[in-house]
C-alpha positions in Angstrom: 8.4 -24.6 -59.5 7.1 -26.3 -56.4 10.5 -26.1 -54.8 10.6 -22.3 -55.3 6.9 -21.9 -54.3 7.1 -23.6 -50.9 9.8 -21.2 -49.3 8.0 -18.3 -50.8 4.7 -19.4 -49.2 6.4 -20.0 -45.9 8.1 -16.6 -46.0 4.8 -15.0 -47.0 2.9 -16.6 -44.1 5.6 -15.4 -41.7 5.4 -11.9 -43.0 1.6 -11.9 -42.8 1.8 -13.2 -39.3 4.2 -10.5 -38.2 2.2 -7.8 -40.0 -1.0 -9.1 -38.2 0.7 -9.0 -34.8 2.1 -5.5 -35.5 -1.3 -4.3 -36.8 -3.1 -5.6 -33.7 -0.5 -4.0 -31.4 -0.2 -0.7 -33.1 -3.7 -0.2 -34.5 -4.5 2.4 -31.8 -1.5 4.4 -33.0 -2.8 4.3 -36.6 -6.1 5.9 -35.3 -4.2 8.6 -33.4 -5.3 11.4 -35.7 -8.9 10.5 -35.3 -9.2 9.5 -31.7 -6.3 11.5 -30.1 -4.2 9.1 -28.0 -2.2 11.2 -25.5 1.2 12.3 -26.7 4.3 10.6 -25.4 7.2 8.2 -26.2 7.4 4.3 -26.1 11.2 4.4 -25.4 13.2 1.3 -26.0 11.9 -2.0 -27.5 10.4 -4.4 -25.0 11.7 -2.6 -21.9 10.1 0.7 -23.0 10.7 3.4 -20.3 10.1 1.1 -17.3 13.6 1.4 -15.8 13.5 5.2 -16.0 9.9 5.2 -14.5 11.0 3.1 -11.6 14.2 5.1 -11.0 14.5 5.8 -7.2 13.7 9.3 -6.0 12.5 11.1 -2.9 8.9 10.1 -2.3 8.2 13.8 -1.4 8.9 14.6 -5.1 7.6 13.5 -8.5 11.0 12.3 -9.6 12.8 13.3 -12.8 10.8 10.9 -15.1 7.4 12.4 -14.3 8.7 16.0 -14.2 10.3 15.6 -17.6 7.3 13.9 -19.2 4.7 16.3 -17.8 6.8 19.2 -19.1 7.0 17.7 -22.5 3.6 16.0 -23.0 1.3 17.3 -20.2 -0.3 15.6 -17.2 -1.7 12.7 -19.4 0.8 10.9 -21.6 1.5 7.6 -23.3 4.5 5.4 -22.7 5.5 1.7 -22.6 5.8 0.3 -19.1 6.0 -3.3 -17.8 6.1 -4.6 -21.4 2.7 -2.9 -22.2 1.6 0.3 -23.9 0.5 2.5 -21.1 -1.3 5.7 -20.3 0.1 7.6 -17.3 -2.3 10.0 -15.6 -1.0 12.8 -13.3 -4.4 14.5 -13.7 -6.8 14.8 -10.7 -10.0 14.4 -12.8 -8.8 11.4 -14.8 -7.4 9.7 -11.7 -10.8 10.1 -10.0 -12.6 8.8 -13.2 -10.4 5.7 -13.3 -10.8 4.8 -9.6 -14.5 5.3 -9.7 -15.0 3.1 -12.8 -13.4 -0.1 -11.5 -14.8 -3.2 -13.2 -16.9 -0.9 -15.5 -14.2 0.7 -17.8 -11.0 -0.3 -16.0 -9.8 -3.3 -14.1 -6.9 -4.0 -11.6 -3.9 -5.3 -13.6 -0.7 -5.9 -11.6 2.4 -7.3 -13.4 2.6 -11.1 -13.4 5.6 -11.3 -11.0 3.4 -9.8 -8.3 0.9 -12.6 -8.9 3.7 -15.2 -8.5 4.8 -14.0 -5.1 1.5 -12.9 -3.6 -0.4 -15.9 -5.0 -3.3 -16.1 -7.4 -5.9 -15.6 -4.7 -4.4 -12.4 -3.3 -7.0 -9.6 -2.8 -4.5 -7.3 -4.6 -4.7 -9.2 -7.9 -8.1 -10.8 -8.0 -10.9 -9.1 -9.9 -14.6 -9.1 -10.3 -16.8 -11.2 -8.0 -13.8 -12.7 -6.2 -12.5 -9.3 -5.2 -16.0 -8.2 -4.0 -16.2 -11.2 -1.7 -12.7 -10.6 -0.4 -13.4 -6.9 0.1 -16.6 -7.6 2.0 -14.7 -10.0 4.2 -12.0 -7.3 4.8 -14.7 -4.9 5.9 -16.1 -7.5 8.2 -12.6 -7.9 9.7 -12.4 -4.1 10.3 -15.9 -4.0 11.8 -15.2 -7.0 14.1 -11.9 -5.6 15.2 -13.2 -2.1 16.0 -16.2 -3.5 17.9 -14.0 -5.7 20.2 -13.8 -4.2 23.7 -10.1 -4.7 24.1 -9.1 -3.5 20.6 -7.7 -0.1 21.7 -6.2 -1.6 24.8 -4.3 -4.2 22.8 -2.8 -1.5 20.7 -1.9 0.6 23.7 -0.4 -2.3 25.5 1.8 -3.1 22.5 2.9 0.6 22.4 4.0 0.7 26.1 5.8 -2.6 25.7 7.7 -1.2 22.7 8.7 1.9 24.7 9.9 -0.2 27.6 12.3 -1.9 25.3 13.7 1.6 24.5 14.7 2.2 28.1 18.3 3.0 28.4 18.8 3.4 24.7 19.9 6.7 23.3 19.4 5.7 19.7 16.8 3.5 17.9 16.2 2.4 14.3 12.7 3.7 14.1 11.6 1.8 10.9 12.5 -1.5 12.5 10.7 -0.6 15.8 7.6 0.5 13.9 7.6 -2.8 11.9 7.8 -4.8 15.1 5.0 -2.8 16.6 2.6 -3.0 13.6 3.3 -6.7 13.1 2.5 -7.5 16.8 -0.8 -5.5 16.4 -1.9 -7.1 13.1 -1.1 -10.7 14.2 -3.2 -10.1 17.3 -6.0 -8.6 15.3 -6.1 -11.3 12.6 -4.9 -14.5 14.2 -5.4 -13.8 17.9 -1.7 -14.5 18.6 0.3 -12.6 21.2 3.8 -11.4 20.3 5.3 -13.9 22.8 3.9 -17.0 21.0 6.3 -19.2 18.9 4.0 -18.9 15.9 4.3 -15.1 15.9 8.1 -15.2 15.9 8.0 -17.9 13.1 5.7 -15.8 10.9 7.7 -12.6 11.5 11.0 -14.3 10.5 9.5 -15.6 7.3 7.6 -12.4 6.7 10.9 -10.4 6.6 12.2 -12.8 3.9 8.9 -12.4 2.1 9.1 -8.6 2.1 12.7 -8.6 0.7 11.6 -10.7 -2.2 8.4 -8.8 -2.8 10.5 -5.7 -3.8 13.3 -7.6 -5.6 13.9 -8.5 -9.2 11.5 -11.3 -10.1 14.0 -14.0 -11.0 13.0 -17.4 -9.7 16.5 -19.0 -9.4 17.7 -20.8 -6.3 19.1 -18.4 -3.8 17.7 -15.2 -5.2 15.5 -12.9 -2.9 12.5 -13.6 -5.1 12.9 -17.4 -4.9 13.4 -17.2 -1.1 10.3 -15.0 -0.8 8.2 -17.6 -2.7 9.4 -20.3 -0.3 8.9 -18.0 2.7 5.3 -17.5 1.6 4.8 -21.3 1.5 6.1 -21.6 5.1 3.9 -18.7 6.3 0.9 -20.5 4.7 1.7 -23.7 6.5 2.0 -21.8 9.9 -1.3 -20.0 9.3 -3.0 -23.3 8.4 -1.8 -24.8 11.6 -3.1 -21.8 13.6 -6.5 -22.1 11.9 -6.7 -25.9 12.5 -5.7 -25.4 16.2 -8.5 -22.8 16.5 -11.0 -25.2 14.9 -10.1 -27.9 17.4 -10.5 -25.5 20.2 -13.9 -24.5 19.0 -15.0 -28.1 18.6 -14.5 -30.6 15.8 -16.1 -29.4 12.6 -17.7 -26.4 14.3 -16.9 -22.7 14.4 -18.8 -21.5 17.4 -17.3 -18.0 17.6 -15.9 -18.9 21.0 -13.6 -15.9 21.1 -15.6 -13.7 18.8 -12.5 -12.4 17.1 -11.9 -12.2 13.4 -10.2 -15.6 13.0 -13.5 -17.2 14.2 -15.4 -15.1 11.7 -13.0 -16.2 8.9 -13.3 -19.9 9.8 -17.1 -19.6 9.7 -17.1 -18.3 6.1 -18.3 -21.0 3.7 -17.8 -19.4 0.3 -13.9 -19.4 0.5 -11.6 -22.3 0.0 -8.9 -23.0 2.6 -6.2 -21.6 0.3 -8.3 -18.4 -0.2 -8.6 -18.0 3.5 -4.8 -18.4 4.0 -4.1 -16.0 1.1 -6.6 -13.5 2.7 -4.7 -13.7 6.0 -1.4 -13.0 4.2 -3.0 -9.9 2.6 -4.1 -8.6 5.9 -0.7 -9.2 7.5 1.0 -7.4 4.6 -1.3 -4.4 4.6 -1.3 -4.0 8.4 2.5 -4.5 8.7 4.3 -2.6 6.0 1.9 0.3 5.1 1.1 1.2 8.7 4.8 1.1 9.8 5.8 3.4 6.9 2.9 5.8 7.8 4.2 6.0 11.4 7.7 6.6 10.2 6.5 9.4 7.9 4.7 11.1 10.7 7.8 10.9 13.0 10.0 12.1 10.2 8.0 15.2 9.4 7.3 16.1 13.0 11.1 16.0 13.6 11.4 18.8 11.1 8.4 20.9 12.2 8.8 22.2 15.8 5.4 24.1 15.6 3.5 21.0 14.5 5.3 18.9 17.2 4.4 21.4 19.9 0.8 21.5 18.7 0.3 17.8 18.7 2.0 17.4 22.1 -0.3 20.0 23.6 -3.3 18.1 22.2 -2.2 14.9 23.8 -1.4 16.6 27.1 -4.9 17.9 27.3 -6.3 14.4 26.6 -4.1 12.9 29.3 -5.0 15.7 31.8 -8.6 14.3 31.9 -7.5 10.8 32.6 -6.2 8.8 35.6 -2.5 7.9 35.4 -3.0 4.3 34.4 -6.2 4.7 32.4 -6.4 3.3 28.8 -7.4 5.5 25.9 -10.9 5.0 24.7 -12.9 5.9 21.6 -13.9 9.3 22.9 -10.2 10.1 23.6 -9.4 9.1 20.0 -12.0 11.4 18.6 -10.4 14.3 20.4 -7.1 13.8 18.4 -8.1 16.2 15.7 -4.7 17.8 15.0 -3.2 14.3 15.2 -5.4 13.4 12.2 -4.2 16.4 10.4 -0.6 15.3 11.0 -1.4 11.8 9.7 -3.1 13.2 6.6 -0.3 15.5 5.8 2.3 12.8 6.3 0.3 10.7 3.8 0.1 13.6 1.3 3.7 14.6 1.5 5.2 11.1 1.9 3.1 9.2 -0.8 3.3 5.7 0.5 1.4 4.5 -2.5 2.7 6.4 -5.6 0.5 4.8 -8.3 -1.9 1.9 -8.9 -2.1 -0.5 -11.8 -5.2 -0.6 -14.0 -6.0 -1.6 -17.6 -8.7 -0.4 -19.9 -11.5 -3.0 -20.6 -12.6 -1.2 -23.7 -11.8 2.0 -25.6 -12.4 4.8 -23.2 -12.8 8.5 -24.1 -12.0 11.1 -21.5 -12.4 14.7 -22.6 -10.1 15.0 -25.7 -8.2 11.8 -24.9 -8.6 8.2 -26.1 -7.4 5.3 -23.8 -7.2 2.2 -26.1 -8.7 -1.1 -25.0 -6.2 -3.4 -23.3 -3.7 -0.7 -22.5 -2.3 -0.4 -19.0 -3.4 2.7 -17.1 -1.4 4.2 -14.2 -3.1 6.8 -12.1 -0.2 8.5 -10.3 -1.6 9.5 -6.9 1.5 11.4 -5.8 1.3 13.8 -8.8 -2.0 15.1 -7.4 -0.8 15.2 -3.8 2.2 17.3 -4.8 0.3 19.6 -7.2 0.7 23.2 -6.0 -2.4 24.4 -7.8 -4.4 21.9 -5.7 -2.4 22.1 -2.5 -0.9 25.5 -1.7 2.8 25.2 -0.9 2.5 21.5 -1.8 6.1 20.6 -1.0 5.8 22.0 2.6 4.6 19.9 5.5 1.6 21.8 6.8 -1.0 19.9 8.9 -3.1 23.0 9.4 -4.2 22.8 5.7 -6.6 20.1 6.6 -8.6 22.1 9.2 -12.2 22.2 8.1 -11.8 19.9 5.1 -13.8 16.7 4.5 -11.2 14.3 3.4 -13.7 11.5 2.7 -15.1 13.4 -0.4 -11.8 15.1 -1.4 -10.8 14.1 -5.0 -7.3 15.7 -4.5 -6.4 13.3 -1.7 -6.3 9.6 -2.3 -3.5 8.0 -0.2 -5.4 4.8 0.2 -6.7 4.5 -3.4 -10.3 4.9 -4.2 -13.5 3.4 -5.6 -14.2 -0.2 -4.8 -10.5 -0.8 -4.1 -10.2 1.8 -1.4 -8.1 0.2 1.3 -10.5 -1.2 3.9 -8.0 -1.0 6.7 -7.2 2.7 6.3 -9.0 3.7 9.5 -7.2 1.0 11.5 -3.9 2.3 10.3 -4.8 5.8 11.5 -5.9 4.5 14.9 -2.6 2.7 15.4 -0.6 5.7 14.4 -2.5 8.1 16.5 -2.2 5.9 19.7 1.5 5.4 19.0 2.0 9.2 18.6 0.1 9.8 21.8 2.6 8.0 23.9 5.6 9.0 21.8 5.1 12.8 22.1 4.4 12.5 25.8 7.3 10.3 26.7 10.2 11.1 24.3 12.0 13.9 22.5 13.7 12.8 19.3 15.8 14.1 16.5 17.2 12.5 13.3 20.6 10.9 13.8 21.6 11.5 10.2 20.2 12.6 6.8 17.6 10.1 5.7 14.9 10.8 3.1 11.9 8.6 2.3 12.7 7.1 -1.1 10.3 5.7 -3.7 11.7 2.5 -5.4 8.6 2.8 -6.2 7.8 1.2 -2.8 8.7 3.7 -0.1 11.5 3.1 2.3 14.0 5.0 4.5 17.3 3.8 3.2 19.0 4.1 6.6 16.0 2.9 8.6 15.3 6.4 10.1 17.8 6.3 13.0 16.7 8.6 15.8 18.5 10.0 18.9 15.9 9.8 21.7 15.7 11.3 25.2 13.0 10.0 27.6 11.0 12.8 29.2 11.0 12.4 33.0 
């Protein structure tokens, strides 16, 4: 009897355990009739619908996955993404609700492989009080940078240097040129390094490896892009630590006297961050100032190449600004404020190009929104591009039309969130716009360009021009 009972008990315990796991996982589904979880499909076991969701498509479109699911289930639907039950929102009001309730009802929740490559102290993945401290420091960085007298001059000097390297060329790979430019600017802003210094070249080389791995399959096996990126991050960290230590010695042993008054001195004087957190913070700033800004510049150039009227309008604006300046004068803040149509071009490039398609969140508890229930613990993905490309919110949404922004206050615009929103609104968004505007100022006054071949911005879901946006360029005499 005992010999028969033991296997039966073991089997019974296993069945109870499995039923318990299943009950905890699918309990929200059992309550569907009462609490109304959005309709949808979980797709395949484990993988769910992740591969279809991440299928490459033009970033100027929703892609077949979202178009199909919206037509079948509406703008808010359930699915299974990144190994987790997920609510996807393509709805303006719900997106705004999610972004405005960070750390109250929802929390940032990026997949674990992102943590592995960015590091556990990355501002992108930390939450709660740690994120608040990092964000305040980022805002300090922006404030310090903008208040520095030579800030605009540094950007403009880097622009003119970039264009000198184009002399005699009839063709450029614009994405590559934009990345070189933005990297030179952000390294100067954050670490105080010029583009000629050995540390700058060393960081850039490792950063290229880091970026390739960041967008690769997260398999840590010797020789894979992911493994190479993790190692590259380690090398970047060592270089950054060396730069920080060199600055400390220059300021005096054990003392941060703000000798240069730049952001690196400010960072070194912060007492509530560990050394590793400071290094991770620098990497975050380099990543944000490098990739996102360069893609924004590429988007603006891409759309202007296809819109002769907008190109003529922005060129006229910059000719008028330059007409009131001496030949070798630098642009100043007042000149930047006159670039109104340029800001419309930048906003429209962000809306049409959708550099950030969606953000990762999870529900901290059961959340009711109108007739919908979002179960506690489920992932929530506000799809920003779905709102940007919604024709009921933006007339002729698929058309590049910078004039649509005339007279609109974008700061309070719920239907336009290219830099996220709430407490995770990108703190460097204004710096990205300044860089892009100054670059465009010199580009439209000094060059004519056309696309060398067909090249669409593609969402993988990160955005990239597959051919690097090759341009035929002619210098204006």
